[in-house]
PyMOL Python script that loads the backbone (N, CA, C, O; Angstrom):
from pymol import cmd

cmd.read_pdbstr("""\
ATOM      1  N   SER A   1     -41.493-110.825-158.047  1.00  0.00           N
ATOM      2  CA  SER A   1     -42.573-111.351-158.744  1.00  0.00           C
ATOM      3  C   SER A   1     -43.546-110.461-158.755  1.00  0.00           C
ATOM      4  O   SER A   1     -43.314-109.550-157.961  1.00  0.00           O
ATOM      5  N   VAL A   2     -44.926-110.306-159.552  1.00  0.00           N
ATOM      6  CA  VAL A   2     -45.558-109.461-159.647  1.00  0.00           C
ATOM      7  C   VAL A   2     -47.121-109.617-159.309  1.00  0.00           C
ATOM      8  O   VAL A   2     -47.623-110.349-160.162  1.00  0.00           O
ATOM      9  N   THR A   3     -47.851-109.284-158.580  1.00  0.00           N
ATOM     10  CA  THR A   3     -49.055-109.670-158.209  1.00  0.00           C
ATOM     11  C   THR A   3     -50.007-108.554-158.653  1.00  0.00           C
ATOM     12  O   THR A   3     -49.718-107.363-158.530  1.00  0.00           O
ATOM     13  N   GLY A   4     -51.187-109.011-159.189  1.00  0.00           N
ATOM     14  CA  GLY A   4     -52.094-108.285-159.744  1.00  0.00           C
ATOM     15  C   GLY A   4     -53.302-107.891-158.529  1.00  0.00           C
ATOM     16  O   GLY A   4     -53.356-108.443-157.430  1.00  0.00           O
ATOM     17  N   VAL A   5     -54.072-107.002-158.924  1.00  0.00           N
ATOM     18  CA  VAL A   5     -55.089-106.541-157.690  1.00  0.00           C
ATOM     19  C   VAL A   5     -56.358-106.205-158.756  1.00  0.00           C
ATOM     20  O   VAL A   5     -56.096-105.800-159.888  1.00  0.00           O
ATOM     21  N   VAL A   6     -57.541-106.373-158.379  1.00  0.00           N
ATOM     22  CA  VAL A   6     -58.862-105.677-158.757  1.00  0.00           C
ATOM     23  C   VAL A   6     -58.966-104.586-158.118  1.00  0.00           C
ATOM     24  O   VAL A   6     -59.273-104.549-156.926  1.00  0.00           O
ATOM     25  N   TRP A   7     -58.724-103.568-158.825  1.00  0.00           N
ATOM     26  CA  TRP A   7     -59.125-102.096-158.160  1.00  0.00           C
ATOM     27  C   TRP A   7     -60.317-101.587-157.901  1.00  0.00           C
ATOM     28  O   TRP A   7     -60.411-100.838-156.928  1.00  0.00           O
ATOM     29  N   GLY A   8     -61.386-101.852-158.637  1.00  0.00           N
ATOM     30  CA  GLY A   8     -62.611-101.369-158.476  1.00  0.00           C
ATOM     31  C   GLY A   8     -63.044-101.198-157.210  1.00  0.00           C
ATOM     32  O   GLY A   8     -63.098-100.050-156.770  1.00  0.00           O
ATOM     33  N   GLY A   9     -63.404-102.232-156.451  1.00  0.00           N
ATOM     34  CA  GLY A   9     -64.110-102.046-155.181  1.00  0.00           C
ATOM     35  C   GLY A   9     -63.041-101.340-154.331  1.00  0.00           C
ATOM     36  O   GLY A   9     -63.437-100.401-153.641  1.00  0.00           O
ATOM     37  N   TYR A  10     -61.584-101.703-154.285  1.00  0.00           N
ATOM     38  CA  TYR A  10     -60.840-101.196-153.430  1.00  0.00           C
ATOM     39  C   TYR A  10     -60.751 -99.561-153.449  1.00  0.00           C
ATOM     40  O   TYR A  10     -60.759 -98.834-152.456  1.00  0.00           O
ATOM     41  N   ILE A  11     -60.664 -99.163-154.805  1.00  0.00           N
ATOM     42  CA  ILE A  11     -60.521 -97.589-155.122  1.00  0.00           C
ATOM     43  C   ILE A  11     -61.973 -96.899-154.663  1.00  0.00           C
ATOM     44  O   ILE A  11     -61.983 -95.757-154.205  1.00  0.00           O
ATOM     45  N   GLN A  12     -62.929 -97.507-154.786  1.00  0.00           N
ATOM     46  CA  GLN A  12     -64.187 -97.197-154.337  1.00  0.00           C
ATOM     47  C   GLN A  12     -64.232 -96.926-153.021  1.00  0.00           C
ATOM     48  O   GLN A  12     -64.891 -95.949-152.667  1.00  0.00           O
ATOM     49  N   ARG A  13     -63.635 -97.627-152.164  1.00  0.00           N
ATOM     50  CA  ARG A  13     -63.502 -97.350-150.686  1.00  0.00           C
ATOM     51  C   ARG A  13     -62.377 -96.559-150.269  1.00  0.00           C
ATOM     52  O   ARG A  13     -62.418 -95.905-149.227  1.00  0.00           O
ATOM     53  N   HIS A  14     -61.529 -96.580-150.909  1.00  0.00           N
ATOM     54  CA  HIS A  14     -60.179 -95.866-151.077  1.00  0.00           C
ATOM     55  C   HIS A  14     -59.595 -94.970-152.181  1.00  0.00           C
ATOM     56  O   HIS A  14     -58.523 -95.218-152.732  1.00  0.00           O
ATOM     57  N   PRO A  15     -60.451 -93.802-152.496  1.00  0.00           N
ATOM     58  CA  PRO A  15     -60.175 -93.183-153.515  1.00  0.00           C
ATOM     59  C   PRO A  15     -58.886 -92.420-153.667  1.00  0.00           C
ATOM     60  O   PRO A  15     -58.487 -92.047-154.770  1.00  0.00           O
ATOM     61  N   GLU A  16     -58.211 -92.183-152.493  1.00  0.00           N
ATOM     62  CA  GLU A  16     -56.998 -91.366-152.444  1.00  0.00           C
ATOM     63  C   GLU A  16     -55.849 -92.461-152.723  1.00  0.00           C
ATOM     64  O   GLU A  16     -54.754 -92.046-153.104  1.00  0.00           O
ATOM     65  N   TYR A  17     -56.055 -93.838-152.549  1.00  0.00           N
ATOM     66  CA  TYR A  17     -54.762 -94.781-152.948  1.00  0.00           C
ATOM     67  C   TYR A  17     -54.337 -94.796-154.399  1.00  0.00           C
ATOM     68  O   TYR A  17     -53.258 -95.298-154.713  1.00  0.00           O
ATOM     69  N   LYS A  18     -55.229 -94.211-155.383  1.00  0.00           N
ATOM     70  CA  LYS A  18     -54.845 -94.365-156.701  1.00  0.00           C
ATOM     71  C   LYS A  18     -53.707 -93.147-156.939  1.00  0.00           C
ATOM     72  O   LYS A  18     -52.717 -93.358-157.640  1.00  0.00           O
ATOM     73  N   ALA A  19     -53.899 -92.117-156.419  1.00  0.00           N
ATOM     74  CA  ALA A  19     -52.596 -91.082-156.515  1.00  0.00           C
ATOM     75  C   ALA A  19     -51.520 -91.698-155.730  1.00  0.00           C
ATOM     76  O   ALA A  19     -50.418 -91.827-156.263  1.00  0.00           O
ATOM     77  N   LYS A  20     -51.709 -92.091-154.535  1.00  0.00           N
ATOM     78  CA  LYS A  20     -50.478 -92.554-153.767  1.00  0.00           C
ATOM     79  C   LYS A  20     -49.883 -93.593-154.752  1.00  0.00           C
ATOM     80  O   LYS A  20     -48.709 -93.377-155.053  1.00  0.00           O
ATOM     81  N   ALA A  21     -50.406 -94.563-155.251  1.00  0.00           N
ATOM     82  CA  ALA A  21     -49.924 -95.721-155.803  1.00  0.00           C
ATOM     83  C   ALA A  21     -48.870 -95.202-157.179  1.00  0.00           C
ATOM     84  O   ALA A  21     -47.710 -95.547-157.402  1.00  0.00           O
ATOM     85  N   GLN A  22     -49.610 -94.415-157.836  1.00  0.00           N
ATOM     86  CA  GLN A  22     -49.210 -93.727-159.174  1.00  0.00           C
ATOM     87  C   GLN A  22     -47.805 -92.898-158.720  1.00  0.00           C
ATOM     88  O   GLN A  22     -46.803 -92.946-159.434  1.00  0.00           O
ATOM     89  N   ALA A  23     -47.834 -92.313-157.750  1.00  0.00           N
ATOM     90  CA  ALA A  23     -46.734 -91.248-157.089  1.00  0.00           C
ATOM     91  C   ALA A  23     -45.616 -92.482-156.769  1.00  0.00           C
ATOM     92  O   ALA A  23     -44.508 -92.355-157.290  1.00  0.00           O
ATOM     93  N   ALA A  24     -45.840 -93.507-156.042  1.00  0.00           N
ATOM     94  CA  ALA A  24     -44.869 -94.285-155.958  1.00  0.00           C
ATOM     95  C   ALA A  24     -44.145 -94.984-156.971  1.00  0.00           C
ATOM     96  O   ALA A  24     -42.924 -95.136-156.948  1.00  0.00           O
ATOM     97  N   LEU A  25     -45.141 -95.535-158.128  1.00  0.00           N
ATOM     98  CA  LEU A  25     -44.709 -96.300-159.417  1.00  0.00           C
ATOM     99  C   LEU A  25     -43.662 -95.300-160.065  1.00  0.00           C
ATOM    100  O   LEU A  25     -42.531 -95.633-160.419  1.00  0.00           O
ATOM    101  N   ASN A  26     -44.360 -93.651-160.201  1.00  0.00           N
ATOM    102  CA  ASN A  26     -43.087 -92.768-160.755  1.00  0.00           C
ATOM    103  C   ASN A  26     -41.837 -92.655-160.245  1.00  0.00           C
ATOM    104  O   ASN A  26     -40.744 -92.592-160.809  1.00  0.00           O
ATOM    105  N   GLU A  27     -42.234 -92.635-158.771  1.00  0.00           N
ATOM    106  CA  GLU A  27     -40.618 -92.573-158.055  1.00  0.00           C
ATOM    107  C   GLU A  27     -39.618 -93.612-158.426  1.00  0.00           C
ATOM    108  O   GLU A  27     -38.464 -93.358-158.770  1.00  0.00           O
ATOM    109  N   MET A  28     -40.258 -95.069-158.313  1.00  0.00           N
ATOM    110  CA  MET A  28     -39.543 -96.139-158.635  1.00  0.00           C
ATOM    111  C   MET A  28     -38.975 -96.175-160.122  1.00  0.00           C
ATOM    112  O   MET A  28     -37.865 -96.620-160.416  1.00  0.00           O
ATOM    113  N   TYR A  29     -40.006 -95.581-161.118  1.00  0.00           N
ATOM    114  CA  TYR A  29     -39.238 -95.479-162.405  1.00  0.00           C
ATOM    115  C   TYR A  29     -38.232 -94.622-162.661  1.00  0.00           C
ATOM    116  O   TYR A  29     -37.315 -94.888-163.437  1.00  0.00           O
ATOM    117  N   LEU A  30     -38.377 -93.235-161.841  1.00  0.00           N
ATOM    118  CA  LEU A  30     -37.332 -92.300-162.124  1.00  0.00           C
ATOM    119  C   LEU A  30     -36.093 -92.811-161.649  1.00  0.00           C
ATOM    120  O   LEU A  30     -35.036 -92.550-162.224  1.00  0.00           O
ATOM    121  N   ALA A  31     -36.180 -93.742-160.325  1.00  0.00           N
ATOM    122  CA  ALA A  31     -34.965 -94.063-159.777  1.00  0.00           C
ATOM    123  C   ALA A  31     -34.558 -95.155-160.451  1.00  0.00           C
ATOM    124  O   ALA A  31     -33.541 -95.660-159.977  1.00  0.00           O
ATOM    125  N   GLY A  32     -35.066 -95.757-161.517  1.00  0.00           N
ATOM    126  CA  GLY A  32     -34.357 -96.815-162.210  1.00  0.00           C
ATOM    127  C   GLY A  32     -34.707 -98.158-161.684  1.00  0.00           C
ATOM    128  O   GLY A  32     -34.150 -99.140-162.175  1.00  0.00           O
ATOM    129  N   ARG A  33     -35.719 -98.315-160.576  1.00  0.00           N
ATOM    130  CA  ARG A  33     -35.881 -99.493-159.942  1.00  0.00           C
ATOM    131  C   ARG A  33     -36.899-100.423-160.601  1.00  0.00           C
ATOM    132  O   ARG A  33     -37.119-101.593-160.287  1.00  0.00           O
ATOM    133  N   ILE A  34     -37.501 -99.689-161.595  1.00  0.00           N
ATOM    134  CA  ILE A  34     -38.551-100.527-162.483  1.00  0.00           C
ATOM    135  C   ILE A  34     -38.329-100.179-163.777  1.00  0.00           C
ATOM    136  O   ILE A  34     -38.096 -98.988-163.980  1.00  0.00           O
ATOM    137  N   LYS A  35     -38.347-101.148-164.984  1.00  0.00           N
ATOM    138  CA  LYS A  35     -38.457-100.714-166.154  1.00  0.00           C
ATOM    139  C   LYS A  35     -39.416-101.477-166.828  1.00  0.00           C
ATOM    140  O   LYS A  35     -39.177-102.667-167.036  1.00  0.00           O
ATOM    141  N   PRO A  36     -40.441-100.984-167.193  1.00  0.00           N
ATOM    142  CA  PRO A  36     -41.684-101.467-167.672  1.00  0.00           C
ATOM    143  C   PRO A  36     -41.028-102.120-169.322  1.00  0.00           C
ATOM    144  O   PRO A  36     -40.162-101.492-169.932  1.00  0.00           O
ATOM    145  N   THR A  37     -41.526-103.240-169.771  1.00  0.00           N
ATOM    146  CA  THR A  37     -41.259-103.718-170.872  1.00  0.00           C
ATOM    147  C   THR A  37     -42.509-103.039-171.962  1.00  0.00           C
ATOM    148  O   THR A  37     -43.729-103.152-171.843  1.00  0.00           O
ATOM    149  N   VAL A  38     -41.775-102.357-172.969  1.00  0.00           N
ATOM    150  CA  VAL A  38     -42.492-101.782-174.044  1.00  0.00           C
ATOM    151  C   VAL A  38     -42.474-103.021-175.094  1.00  0.00           C
ATOM    152  O   VAL A  38     -41.487-103.445-175.695  1.00  0.00           O
ATOM    153  N   GLY A  39     -43.776-103.486-175.164  1.00  0.00           N
ATOM    154  CA  GLY A  39     -43.999-104.584-176.462  1.00  0.00           C
ATOM    155  C   GLY A  39     -44.114-104.014-177.785  1.00  0.00           C
ATOM    156  O   GLY A  39     -43.547-104.482-178.772  1.00  0.00           O
ATOM    157  N   ARG A  40     -45.002-102.798-177.787  1.00  0.00           N
ATOM    158  CA  ARG A  40     -44.762-102.293-179.025  1.00  0.00           C
ATOM    159  C   ARG A  40     -45.229-100.766-178.968  1.00  0.00           C
ATOM    160  O   ARG A  40     -45.958-100.445-178.030  1.00  0.00           O
ATOM    161  N   SER A  41     -44.843 -99.758-179.952  1.00  0.00           N
ATOM    162  CA  SER A  41     -45.052 -98.585-180.105  1.00  0.00           C
ATOM    163  C   SER A  41     -45.869 -98.127-181.106  1.00  0.00           C
ATOM    164  O   SER A  41     -45.471 -98.462-182.222  1.00  0.00           O
ATOM    165  N   PHE A  42     -47.077 -97.345-181.088  1.00  0.00           N
ATOM    166  CA  PHE A  42     -47.986 -96.752-182.078  1.00  0.00           C
ATOM    167  C   PHE A  42     -47.923 -95.355-182.003  1.00  0.00           C
ATOM    168  O   PHE A  42     -47.800 -94.669-180.988  1.00  0.00           O
ATOM    169  N   ALA A  43     -48.027 -94.967-183.260  1.00  0.00           N
ATOM    170  CA  ALA A  43     -48.192 -93.407-183.466  1.00  0.00           C
ATOM    171  C   ALA A  43     -49.480 -93.139-182.679  1.00  0.00           C
ATOM    172  O   ALA A  43     -50.162 -94.113-182.359  1.00  0.00           O
ATOM    173  N   LEU A  44     -49.828 -92.044-182.378  1.00  0.00           N
ATOM    174  CA  LEU A  44     -51.089 -91.526-181.863  1.00  0.00           C
ATOM    175  C   LEU A  44     -52.273 -91.846-182.747  1.00  0.00           C
ATOM    176  O   LEU A  44     -53.257 -92.432-182.296  1.00  0.00           O
ATOM    177  N   ARG A  45     -52.162 -91.397-184.211  1.00  0.00           N
ATOM    178  CA  ARG A  45     -52.955 -91.681-184.748  1.00  0.00           C
ATOM    179  C   ARG A  45     -53.169 -92.976-185.076  1.00  0.00           C
ATOM    180  O   ARG A  45     -54.043 -93.054-185.939  1.00  0.00           O
ATOM    181  N   GLU A  46     -52.666 -94.188-184.695  1.00  0.00           N
ATOM    182  CA  GLU A  46     -52.965 -95.467-184.827  1.00  0.00           C
ATOM    183  C   GLU A  46     -53.524 -96.030-183.387  1.00  0.00           C
ATOM    184  O   GLU A  46     -53.540 -97.208-183.029  1.00  0.00           O
ATOM    185  N   CYS A  47     -53.897 -95.082-182.782  1.00  0.00           N
ATOM    186  CA  CYS A  47     -54.853 -95.500-181.332  1.00  0.00           C
ATOM    187  C   CYS A  47     -55.716 -96.673-181.737  1.00  0.00           C
ATOM    188  O   CYS A  47     -55.515 -97.710-181.105  1.00  0.00           O
ATOM    189  N   PRO A  48     -56.505 -96.689-182.540  1.00  0.00           N
ATOM    190  CA  PRO A  48     -57.555 -97.619-182.982  1.00  0.00           C
ATOM    191  C   PRO A  48     -56.898 -98.808-182.986  1.00  0.00           C
ATOM    192  O   PRO A  48     -57.279 -99.664-182.188  1.00  0.00           O
ATOM    193  N   GLN A  49     -55.793 -99.092-183.876  1.00  0.00           N
ATOM    194  CA  GLN A  49     -55.045-100.176-183.874  1.00  0.00           C
ATOM    195  C   GLN A  49     -54.338-100.837-182.644  1.00  0.00           C
ATOM    196  O   GLN A  49     -54.182-102.042-182.451  1.00  0.00           O
ATOM    197  N   ALA A  50     -53.997 -99.930-181.956  1.00  0.00           N
ATOM    198  CA  ALA A  50     -53.336-100.238-180.494  1.00  0.00           C
ATOM    199  C   ALA A  50     -54.339-100.817-179.570  1.00  0.00           C
ATOM    200  O   ALA A  50     -54.061-101.799-178.882  1.00  0.00           O
ATOM    201  N   LEU A  51     -55.417-100.277-179.537  1.00  0.00           N
ATOM    202  CA  LEU A  51     -56.534-100.663-178.813  1.00  0.00           C
ATOM    203  C   LEU A  51     -57.055-102.279-179.301  1.00  0.00           C
ATOM    204  O   LEU A  51     -57.326-103.193-178.522  1.00  0.00           O
ATOM    205  N   ARG A  52     -57.098-102.327-180.608  1.00  0.00           N
ATOM    206  CA  ARG A  52     -57.373-103.571-181.175  1.00  0.00           C
ATOM    207  C   ARG A  52     -56.354-104.747-180.860  1.00  0.00           C
ATOM    208  O   ARG A  52     -56.686-105.932-180.851  1.00  0.00           O
ATOM    209  N   ALA A  53     -55.083-104.282-180.605  1.00  0.00           N
ATOM    210  CA  ALA A  53     -53.881-105.343-180.503  1.00  0.00           C
ATOM    211  C   ALA A  53     -53.883-105.778-178.873  1.00  0.00           C
ATOM    212  O   ALA A  53     -53.574-106.878-178.415  1.00  0.00           O
ATOM    213  N   VAL A  54     -54.335-104.553-178.123  1.00  0.00           N
ATOM    214  CA  VAL A  54     -54.229-104.889-176.835  1.00  0.00           C
ATOM    215  C   VAL A  54     -55.461-105.694-176.510  1.00  0.00           C
ATOM    216  O   VAL A  54     -55.471-106.557-175.633  1.00  0.00           O
ATOM    217  N   ALA A  55     -56.457-105.388-177.225  1.00  0.00           N
ATOM    218  CA  ALA A  55     -58.087-106.195-176.841  1.00  0.00           C
ATOM    219  C   ALA A  55     -57.779-107.795-177.566  1.00  0.00           C
ATOM    220  O   ALA A  55     -58.509-108.735-177.253  1.00  0.00           O
ATOM    221  N   ASN A  56     -56.776-107.958-178.426  1.00  0.00           N
ATOM    222  CA  ASN A  56     -56.550-109.378-179.009  1.00  0.00           C
ATOM    223  C   ASN A  56     -55.497-109.703-178.224  1.00  0.00           C
ATOM    224  O   ASN A  56     -54.944-110.697-178.695  1.00  0.00           O
ATOM    225  N   ARG A  57     -55.010-109.345-177.316  1.00  0.00           N
ATOM    226  CA  ARG A  57     -53.798-109.858-176.627  1.00  0.00           C
ATOM    227  C   ARG A  57     -52.789-110.130-177.461  1.00  0.00           C
ATOM    228  O   ARG A  57     -52.390-111.294-177.460  1.00  0.00           O
ATOM    229  N   GLU A  58     -52.166-109.203-178.320  1.00  0.00           N
ATOM    230  CA  GLU A  58     -51.301-109.383-179.451  1.00  0.00           C
ATOM    231  C   GLU A  58     -49.956-108.701-178.901  1.00  0.00           C
ATOM    232  O   GLU A  58     -48.984-108.671-179.655  1.00  0.00           O
ATOM    233  N   ILE A  59     -49.881-108.245-177.828  1.00  0.00           N
ATOM    234  CA  ILE A  59     -48.685-107.637-177.008  1.00  0.00           C
ATOM    235  C   ILE A  59     -48.304-108.034-175.916  1.00  0.00           C
ATOM    236  O   ILE A  59     -49.196-108.167-175.078  1.00  0.00           O
ATOM    237  N   LEU A  60     -46.964-108.354-175.517  1.00  0.00           N
ATOM    238  CA  LEU A  60     -46.291-108.772-174.470  1.00  0.00           C
ATOM    239  C   LEU A  60     -45.873-107.444-174.060  1.00  0.00           C
ATOM    240  O   LEU A  60     -45.474-106.701-174.956  1.00  0.00           O
ATOM    241  N   GLY A  61     -45.890-107.023-172.901  1.00  0.00           N
ATOM    242  CA  GLY A  61     -45.348-105.636-172.263  1.00  0.00           C
ATOM    243  C   GLY A  61     -46.479-104.794-172.229  1.00  0.00           C
ATOM    244  O   GLY A  61     -47.639-105.141-172.008  1.00  0.00           O
ATOM    245  N   LYS A  62     -46.017-103.562-172.485  1.00  0.00           N
ATOM    246  CA  LYS A  62     -46.884-102.232-172.617  1.00  0.00           C
ATOM    247  C   LYS A  62     -47.116-101.662-173.990  1.00  0.00           C
ATOM    248  O   LYS A  62     -46.107-101.456-174.664  1.00  0.00           O
ATOM    249  N   ALA A  63     -48.207-101.395-174.471  1.00  0.00           N
ATOM    250  CA  ALA A  63     -48.470-100.756-175.478  1.00  0.00           C
ATOM    251  C   ALA A  63     -48.151 -99.407-175.492  1.00  0.00           C
ATOM    252  O   ALA A  63     -48.864 -98.786-174.704  1.00  0.00           O
ATOM    253  N   VAL A  64     -47.451 -98.800-176.013  1.00  0.00           N
ATOM    254  CA  VAL A  64     -47.222 -97.314-175.925  1.00  0.00           C
ATOM    255  C   VAL A  64     -47.730 -96.226-177.036  1.00  0.00           C
ATOM    256  O   VAL A  64     -47.381 -96.437-178.197  1.00  0.00           O
ATOM    257  N   LEU A  65     -48.485 -95.141-176.772  1.00  0.00           N
ATOM    258  CA  LEU A  65     -48.676 -94.329-178.145  1.00  0.00           C
ATOM    259  C   LEU A  65     -47.825 -93.234-177.773  1.00  0.00           C
ATOM    260  O   LEU A  65     -47.719 -92.719-176.660  1.00  0.00           O
ATOM    261  N   VAL A  66     -47.040 -92.847-179.186  1.00  0.00           N
ATOM    262  CA  VAL A  66     -46.281 -91.664-179.188  1.00  0.00           C
ATOM    263  C   VAL A  66     -46.790 -90.498-180.185  1.00  0.00           C
ATOM    264  O   VAL A  66     -47.119 -90.641-181.363  1.00  0.00           O
ATOM    265  N   ASN A  67     -46.777 -89.498-179.547  1.00  0.00           N
ATOM    266  CA  ASN A  67     -47.027 -88.279-180.126  1.00  0.00           C
ATOM    267  C   ASN A  67     -46.168 -87.808-181.142  1.00  0.00           C
ATOM    268  O   ASN A  67     -45.173 -87.180-180.778  1.00  0.00           O
ATOM    269  N   GLU A  68     -46.367 -87.996-182.386  1.00  0.00           N
ATOM    270  CA  GLU A  68     -45.332 -87.652-183.519  1.00  0.00           C
ATOM    271  C   GLU A  68     -45.872 -86.301-184.145  1.00  0.00           C
ATOM    272  O   GLU A  68     -45.266 -85.765-185.073  1.00  0.00           O
TER     273      GLU A  68
END
""", "prot")
cmd.dss("prot")
cmd.show_as("cartoon", "prot")
cmd.util.cbc("prot")
cmd.orient("prot")
């Protein structure tokens, strides 16, 4: 299961946690323990369209910007 969290207040009180959490996620990803779902990829020049698609909730999974 996946449980969300509201980061705002927690990160203000514990600013070091953000780097620790990112390092743990990177480690799990590199070990193949998590596999984020890519809903759609956009060329970097399509960033405005990608942001609109995310804002409009048109993407299931992650929106990825690719530097071409």
